[in-house]
C-alpha positions as YAML, in Angstrom:
chain: A
units: angstrom
residues:
- id: 1
  name: SER
  ca: [-19.24, 7.37, 16.85]
- id: 2
  name: PHE
  ca: [-21.39, 10.10, 15.40]
- id: 3
  name: GLY
  ca: [-24.48, 8.78, 17.20]
- id: 4
  name: TYR
  ca: [-26.26, 7.41, 14.12]
- id: 5
  name: SER
  ca: [-27.25, 3.87, 13.19]
- id: 6
  name: THR
  ca: [-24.97, 1.92, 10.88]
- id: 7
  name: SER
  ca: [-27.25, 2.36, 7.86]
- id: 8
  name: ILE
  ca: [-27.58, 6.13, 8.39]
- id: 9
  name: THR
  ca: [-23.82, 6.42, 8.88]
- id: 10
  name: GLN
  ca: [-23.28, 4.60, 5.57]
- id: 11
  name: LEU
  ca: [-25.70, 6.98, 3.84]
- id: 12
  name: LEU
  ca: [-23.82, 9.95, 5.28]
- id: 13
  name: THR
  ca: [-20.71, 8.83, 3.36]
- id: 14
  name: VAL
  ca: [-22.43, 9.48, 0.02]
- id: 15
  name: PRO
  ca: [-22.00, 13.29, 0.11]
- id: 16
  name: ALA
  ca: [-18.39, 12.90, 1.26]
- id: 17
  name: TYR
  ca: [-17.45, 10.66, -1.63]
- id: 18
  name: THR
  ca: [-19.51, 12.69, -4.12]
- id: 19
  name: SER
  ca: [-17.71, 15.88, -3.12]
- id: 20
  name: THR
  ca: [-14.42, 13.95, -3.29]
- id: 21
  name: ALA
  ca: [-15.15, 12.82, -6.85]
- id: 22
  name: ILE
  ca: [-15.93, 16.39, -7.88]
- id: 23
  name: THR
  ca: [-12.79, 17.70, -6.16]
- id: 24
  name: MET
  ca: [-10.68, 15.03, -7.87]
- id: 25
  name: LEU
  ca: [-11.99, 16.04, -11.28]
- id: 26
  name: VAL
  ca: [-11.46, 19.75, -10.62]
- id: 27
  name: LEU
  ca: [-7.91, 19.26, -9.33]
- id: 28
  name: ALA
  ca: [-7.03, 16.91, -12.19]
- id: 29
  name: TYR
  ca: [-8.40, 19.36, -14.75]
- id: 30
  name: PHE
  ca: [-6.58, 22.38, -13.38]
- id: 31
  name: SER
  ca: [-3.31, 20.56, -12.69]
- id: 32
  name: ASP
  ca: [-3.37, 19.38, -16.29]
- id: 33
  name: LYS
  ca: [-4.32, 22.83, -17.58]
- id: 34
  name: VAL
  ca: [-1.44, 24.62, -15.80]
- id: 35
  name: GLU
  ca: [0.89, 21.62, -16.27]
- id: 36
  name: LEU
  ca: [1.87, 21.63, -12.61]
- id: 37
  name: ARG
  ca: [1.19, 18.81, -10.18]
- id: 38
  name: SER
  ca: [2.97, 19.77, -6.98]
- id: 39
  name: PRO
  ca: [0.72, 22.69, -5.89]
- id: 40
  name: PHE
  ca: [-2.34, 20.50, -6.26]
- id: 41
  name: ILE
  ca: [-0.75, 17.59, -4.43]
- id: 42
  name: PHE
  ca: [0.27, 20.03, -1.68]
- id: 43
  name: ALA
  ca: [-3.27, 21.44, -1.49]
- id: 44
  name: GLY
  ca: [-4.89, 18.00, -1.31]
- id: 45
  name: GLN
  ca: [-2.54, 16.75, 1.36]
- id: 46
  name: SER
  ca: [-2.93, 19.96, 3.36]
- id: 47
  name: ILE
  ca: [-6.70, 19.47, 3.32]
- id: 48
  name: ALA
  ca: [-6.24, 15.90, 4.59]
- id: 49
  name: LEU
  ca: [-3.82, 17.13, 7.26]
- id: 50
  name: LEU
  ca: [-6.38, 19.67, 8.48]
- id: 51
  name: GLY
  ca: [-9.03, 16.94, 8.60]
- id: 52
  name: HIS
  ca: [-6.86, 14.68, 10.75]
- id: 53
  name: ILE
  ca: [-5.96, 17.57, 13.06]
- id: 54
  name: ILE
  ca: [-9.67, 18.29, 13.53]
- id: 55
  name: ASN
  ca: [-10.41, 14.62, 14.20]
- id: 56
  name: ILE
  ca: [-7.61, 14.15, 16.72]
- id: 57
  name: SER
  ca: [-8.91, 17.13, 18.68]
- id: 58
  name: ASP
  ca: [-11.76, 17.00, 21.16]
- id: 59
  name: ALA
  ca: [-14.15, 18.65, 18.70]
- id: 60
  name: PRO
  ca: [-17.92, 18.05, 18.78]
- id: 61
  name: SER
  ca: [-19.20, 15.25, 16.53]
- id: 62
  name: ASN
  ca: [-20.49, 17.58, 13.79]
- id: 63
  name: VAL
  ca: [-17.04, 19.22, 13.53]
- id: 64
  name: SER
  ca: [-15.40, 15.77, 13.52]
- id: 65
  name: PHE
  ca: [-17.77, 14.77, 10.73]
- id: 66
  name: PHE
  ca: [-16.53, 17.79, 8.74]
- id: 67
  name: GLY
  ca: [-12.96, 16.73, 9.56]
- id: 68
  name: THR
  ca: [-13.73, 13.29, 8.14]
- id: 69
  name: TYR
  ca: [-14.94, 14.96, 4.93]
- id: 70
  name: LEU
  ca: [-11.64, 16.82, 4.73]
- id: 71
  name: CYS
  ca: [-9.66, 13.60, 5.30]
- id: 72
  name: ILE
  ca: [-11.51, 11.87, 2.48]
- id: 73
  name: ILE
  ca: [-11.35, 14.80, 0.06]
- id: 74
  name: GLY
  ca: [-7.69, 15.54, 0.74]
- id: 75
  name: GLY
  ca: [-6.62, 11.92, 0.79]
- id: 76
  name: PHE
  ca: [-8.14, 11.07, -2.56]
- id: 77
  name: ALA
  ca: [-7.97, 14.43, -4.33]
- id: 78
  name: SER
  ca: [-4.28, 14.48, -5.10]
- id: 79
  name: THR
  ca: [-4.07, 10.89, -6.33]
- id: 80
  name: ASN
  ca: [-4.92, 11.98, -9.88]
- id: 81
  name: CYS
  ca: [-1.86, 14.21, -9.83]
- id: 82
  name: VAL
  ca: [0.57, 11.31, -9.40]
- id: 83
  name: THR
  ca: [-0.86, 9.16, -12.19]
- id: 84
  name: PRO
  ca: [1.38, 10.69, -14.90]
- id: 85
  name: LEU
  ca: [4.13, 8.37, -13.62]
- id: 86
  name: ALA
  ca: [3.15, 5.95, -16.39]
- id: 87
  name: HIS
  ca: [3.85, 8.62, -19.02]
- id: 88
  name: ASN
  ca: [7.22, 9.51, -17.53]
- id: 89
  name: LEU
  ca: [8.68, 6.01, -17.70]
- id: 90
  name: GLN
  ca: [10.01, 4.93, -21.08]
- id: 91
  name: GLY
  ca: [9.86, 1.35, -22.25]
- id: 92
  name: LYS
  ca: [7.21, -1.18, -21.41]
- id: 93
  name: TYR
  ca: [9.30, -2.96, -18.77]
- id: 94
  name: LYS
  ca: [10.21, 0.22, -16.87]
- id: 95
  name: ARG
  ca: [6.61, 1.38, -17.09]
- id: 96
  name: GLY
  ca: [5.30, -1.98, -15.89]
- id: 97
  name: VAL
  ca: [7.68, -2.16, -12.93]
- id: 98
  name: GLY
  ca: [7.17, 1.52, -12.05]
- id: 99
  name: MET
  ca: [3.39, 1.23, -12.06]
- id: 100
  name: ALA
  ca: [3.53, -2.02, -10.07]
- id: 101
  name: LEU
  ca: [5.71, -0.32, -7.45]
- id: 102
  name: GLN
  ca: [3.40, 2.70, -7.28]
- id: 103
  name: ILE
  ca: [0.31, 0.52, -6.89]
- id: 104
  name: SER
  ca: [2.03, -1.70, -4.31]
- id: 105
  name: VAL
  ca: [3.15, 1.22, -2.18]
- id: 106
  name: SER
  ca: [-0.26, 2.91, -2.38]
- id: 107
  name: THR
  ca: [-1.96, -0.36, -1.38]
- id: 108
  name: LEU
  ca: [0.14, -0.40, 1.78]
- id: 109
  name: GLY
  ca: [-1.89, 2.63, 2.92]
- id: 110
  name: GLY
  ca: [-4.97, 0.45, 3.31]
- id: 111
  name: LEU
  ca: [-2.98, -2.19, 5.15]
- id: 112
  name: ILE
  ca: [-1.52, 0.37, 7.54]
- id: 113
  name: GLY
  ca: [-4.81, 2.26, 7.95]
- id: 114
  name: SER
  ca: [-6.75, -0.84, 8.91]
- id: 115
  name: ASN
  ca: [-4.26, -1.57, 11.70]
- id: 116
  name: ILE
  ca: [-3.61, 1.87, 13.21]
- id: 117
  name: PHE
  ca: [-7.26, 2.84, 13.74]
- id: 118
  name: ARG
  ca: [-7.88, 0.31, 16.51]
- id: 119
  name: THR
  ca: [-11.23, -0.08, 18.28]
- id: 120
  name: GLN
  ca: [-9.63, 0.37, 21.71]
- id: 121
  name: ASP
  ca: [-8.54, 3.89, 20.66]
- id: 122
  name: ALA
  ca: [-12.11, 5.05, 19.97]
- id: 123
  name: PRO
  ca: [-13.53, 7.66, 19.78]
- id: 124
  name: ARG
  ca: [-10.58, 9.98, 19.03]
- id: 125
  name: TYR
  ca: [-8.18, 7.40, 17.56]
- id: 126
  name: ILE
  ca: [-5.10, 9.29, 18.70]
- id: 127
  name: LEU
  ca: [-2.70, 6.65, 17.33]
- id: 128
  name: GLY
  ca: [-4.35, 6.48, 13.90]
- id: 129
  name: HIS
  ca: [-4.77, 10.21, 13.39]
- id: 130
  name: GLY
  ca: [-1.35, 10.90, 14.89]
- id: 131
  name: LEU
  ca: [0.37, 8.53, 12.46]
- id: 132
  name: ALA
  ca: [-1.69, 9.92, 9.57]
- id: 133
  name: ILE
  ca: [-0.59, 13.44, 10.53]
- id: 134
  name: MET
  ca: [3.02, 12.24, 10.67]
- id: 135
  name: PHE
  ca: [2.88, 10.52, 7.26]
- id: 136
  name: ILE
  ca: [1.14, 13.47, 5.61]
- id: 137
  name: SER
  ca: [3.67, 15.87, 7.13]
- id: 138
  name: ILE
  ca: [6.55, 13.74, 5.86]
- id: 139
  name: GLY
  ca: [4.89, 13.70, 2.44]
- id: 140
  name: LEU
  ca: [4.50, 17.48, 2.40]
- id: 141
  name: ILE
  ca: [8.14, 18.01, 3.42]
- id: 142
  name: THR
  ca: [9.29, 15.47, 0.82]
- id: 143
  name: LEU
  ca: [7.19, 17.19, -1.83]
- id: 144
  name: VAL
  ca: [8.78, 20.58, -1.12]
- id: 145
  name: ILE
  ca: [12.29, 19.07, -1.12]
- id: 146
  name: THR
  ca: [11.59, 17.25, -4.40]
- id: 147
  name: VAL
  ca: [10.23, 20.39, -6.09]
- id: 148
  name: LEU
  ca: [13.24, 22.44, -4.96]
- id: 149
  name: ALA
  ca: [15.66, 19.73, -6.06]
- id: 150
  name: TYR
  ca: [14.10, 19.46, -9.52]
- id: 151
  name: GLU
  ca: [14.04, 23.25, -9.90]
- id: 152
  name: ARG
  ca: [17.75, 23.29, -9.13]
- id: 153
  name: ILE
  ca: [18.49, 20.44, -11.54]
- id: 154
  name: ASN
  ca: [16.44, 22.08, -14.30]
- id: 155
  name: ALA
  ca: [18.17, 25.43, -13.72]
- id: 156
  name: GLN
  ca: [21.55, 23.73, -14.16]
- id: 157
  name: LEU
  ca: [20.38, 22.15, -17.41]
- id: 158
  name: ASP
  ca: [19.31, 25.50, -18.86]
...
Protein backbone atom coordinates (compact mmCIF):
# COMPACT_ATOMS: atom_id res chain seq x y z
CA SER A 1 0.00 0.00 0.00
CA PHE A 2 1.29 3.41 -0.95
CA GLY A 3 -1.09 5.12 1.48
CA TYR A 4 -3.44 6.61 -1.12
CA SER A 5 -7.12 6.00 -1.81
CA THR A 6 -8.05 3.56 -4.56
CA SER A 7 -9.01 6.32 -7.01
CA ILE A 8 -5.77 8.25 -6.43
CA THR A 9 -3.75 5.04 -6.77
CA GLN A 10 -5.47 4.37 -10.11
CA LEU A 11 -4.65 7.90 -11.28
CA LEU A 12 -1.01 7.38 -10.30
CA THR A 13 -0.79 4.55 -12.85
CA VAL A 14 -1.35 6.97 -15.74
CA PRO A 15 2.22 8.36 -15.75
CA ALA A 16 3.64 4.84 -15.42
CA TYR A 17 1.78 3.54 -18.44
CA THR A 18 2.38 6.74 -20.42
CA SER A 19 6.12 6.48 -19.85
CA THR A 20 5.89 2.78 -20.73
CA ALA A 21 4.20 3.56 -24.04
CA ILE A 22 6.89 6.10 -24.89
CA THR A 23 9.65 3.66 -23.90
CA MET A 24 8.07 0.92 -26.02
CA LEU A 25 8.01 3.18 -29.07
CA VAL A 26 11.60 4.32 -28.55
CA LEU A 27 12.91 0.78 -28.06
CA ALA A 28 10.93 -0.53 -31.04
CA TYR A 29 12.21 2.30 -33.25
CA PHE A 30 15.86 1.86 -32.32
CA SER A 31 15.80 -1.94 -32.36
CA ASP A 32 14.35 -1.75 -35.86
CA LYS A 33 16.84 0.92 -36.91
CA VAL A 34 19.91 -1.06 -35.81
CA GLU A 35 18.26 -4.39 -36.77
CA LEU A 36 19.10 -5.93 -33.42
CA ARG A 37 16.55 -7.13 -30.89
CA SER A 38 18.55 -8.83 -28.15
CA PRO A 39 20.23 -5.74 -26.61
CA PHE A 40 16.86 -4.04 -26.30
CA ILE A 41 15.20 -7.13 -24.84
CA PHE A 42 18.11 -7.40 -22.39
CA ALA A 43 17.77 -3.71 -21.44
CA GLY A 44 14.01 -3.95 -20.90
CA GLN A 45 14.25 -7.08 -18.80
CA SER A 46 17.13 -5.63 -16.78
CA ILE A 47 14.98 -2.60 -15.99
CA ALA A 48 12.16 -4.90 -14.84
CA LEU A 49 14.63 -6.93 -12.77
CA LEU A 50 15.84 -3.77 -11.03
CA GLY A 51 12.23 -2.78 -10.31
CA HIS A 52 11.44 -6.12 -8.68
CA ILE A 53 14.65 -5.99 -6.64
CA ILE A 54 13.66 -2.53 -5.37
CA ASN A 55 10.14 -3.74 -4.54
CA ILE A 56 11.26 -6.86 -2.70
CA SER A 57 13.52 -4.72 -0.51
CA ASP A 58 12.37 -2.80 2.54
CA ALA A 59 12.48 0.51 0.65
CA PRO A 60 10.25 3.47 1.55
CA SER A 61 6.95 3.70 -0.35
CA ASN A 62 8.14 6.43 -2.75
CA VAL A 63 11.13 4.26 -3.76
CA SER A 64 8.82 1.24 -4.12
CA PHE A 65 6.57 3.35 -6.32
CA PHE A 66 9.59 4.07 -8.54
CA GLY A 67 10.36 0.34 -8.52
CA THR A 68 6.83 -0.33 -9.73
CA TYR A 69 7.41 2.12 -12.60
CA LEU A 70 10.54 0.17 -13.53
CA CYS A 71 8.64 -3.15 -13.39
CA ILE A 72 5.98 -1.82 -15.73
CA ILE A 73 8.39 -0.13 -18.13
CA GLY A 74 10.78 -3.08 -18.27
CA GLY A 75 8.07 -5.70 -18.44
CA PHE A 76 6.27 -4.14 -21.39
CA ALA A 77 9.14 -2.38 -23.16
CA SER A 78 10.78 -5.39 -24.72
CA THR A 79 7.57 -7.01 -25.95
CA ASN A 80 7.78 -5.08 -29.23
CA CYS A 81 11.14 -6.70 -29.86
CA VAL A 82 9.72 -10.23 -29.96
CA THR A 83 6.87 -9.46 -32.37
CA PRO A 84 8.97 -10.17 -35.51
CA LEU A 85 8.29 -13.86 -34.85
CA ALA A 86 5.42 -13.62 -37.33
CA HIS A 87 7.82 -12.47 -40.05
CA ASN A 88 10.30 -15.25 -39.35
CA LEU A 89 7.85 -18.11 -39.82
CA GLN A 90 7.13 -19.11 -43.41
CA GLY A 91 3.78 -20.43 -44.50
CA LYS A 92 0.42 -19.48 -43.10
CA TYR A 93 0.07 -22.62 -40.96
CA LYS A 94 3.50 -22.30 -39.33
CA ARG A 95 2.87 -18.60 -38.75
CA GLY A 96 -0.57 -19.26 -37.28
CA VAL A 97 0.66 -21.97 -34.92
CA GLY A 98 3.78 -19.99 -33.96
CA MET A 99 1.80 -16.85 -33.14
CA ALA A 100 -0.80 -18.87 -31.22
CA LEU A 101 1.97 -20.47 -29.15
CA GLN A 102 3.61 -17.09 -28.48
CA ILE A 103 0.32 -15.51 -27.42
CA SER A 104 -0.59 -18.53 -25.27
CA VAL A 105 2.73 -18.55 -23.44
CA SER A 106 2.65 -14.78 -22.90
CA THR A 107 -0.91 -15.03 -21.55
CA LEU A 108 0.34 -17.46 -18.92
CA GLY A 109 2.22 -14.52 -17.38
CA GLY A 110 -1.07 -12.95 -16.31
CA LEU A 111 -2.30 -16.25 -14.94
CA ILE A 112 0.87 -16.77 -12.94
CA GLY A 113 1.09 -13.13 -11.83
CA SER A 114 -2.43 -13.09 -10.45
CA ASN A 115 -1.65 -16.11 -8.27
CA ILE A 116 1.84 -15.36 -6.96
CA PHE A 117 1.10 -11.86 -5.64
CA ARG A 118 -1.12 -13.03 -2.79
CA THR A 119 -2.81 -10.66 -0.34
CA GLN A 120 -1.32 -12.49 2.67
CA ASP A 121 2.18 -11.59 1.38
CA ALA A 122 1.51 -7.83 1.49
CA PRO A 123 3.16 -5.36 1.61
CA ARG A 124 6.47 -6.69 0.22
CA TYR A 125 5.12 -9.67 -1.73
CA ILE A 126 8.31 -11.67 -1.29
CA LEU A 127 6.91 -14.71 -3.15
CA GLY A 128 5.66 -12.70 -6.13
CA HIS A 129 8.72 -10.51 -6.56
CA GLY A 130 11.04 -13.43 -5.85
CA LEU A 131 9.47 -15.55 -8.58
CA ALA A 132 9.46 -12.57 -10.95
CA ILE A 133 13.17 -12.07 -10.27
CA MET A 134 13.76 -15.77 -10.92
CA PHE A 135 11.82 -15.80 -14.21
CA ILE A 136 13.46 -12.60 -15.45
CA SER A 137 16.90 -13.95 -14.53
CA ILE A 138 16.19 -17.20 -16.39
CA GLY A 139 15.04 -15.13 -19.37
CA LEU A 140 18.21 -13.02 -19.33
CA ILE A 141 20.43 -16.11 -19.13
CA THR A 142 18.44 -17.79 -21.91
CA LEU A 143 18.73 -14.66 -24.05
CA VAL A 144 22.52 -14.60 -23.71
CA ILE A 145 22.78 -18.33 -24.48
CA THR A 146 20.51 -17.94 -27.52
CA VAL A 147 22.49 -14.99 -28.88
CA LEU A 148 25.79 -16.84 -28.44
CA ALA A 149 24.37 -19.99 -30.04
CA TYR A 150 23.06 -18.10 -33.07
CA GLU A 151 26.35 -16.20 -33.44
CA ARG A 152 28.15 -19.54 -33.50
CA ILE A 153 25.71 -21.05 -36.01
CA ASN A 154 25.94 -17.98 -38.25
CA ALA A 155 29.75 -18.02 -38.08
CA GLN A 156 29.74 -21.65 -39.24
CA LEU A 157 27.46 -20.76 -42.15
CA ASP A 158 29.79 -17.99 -43.35
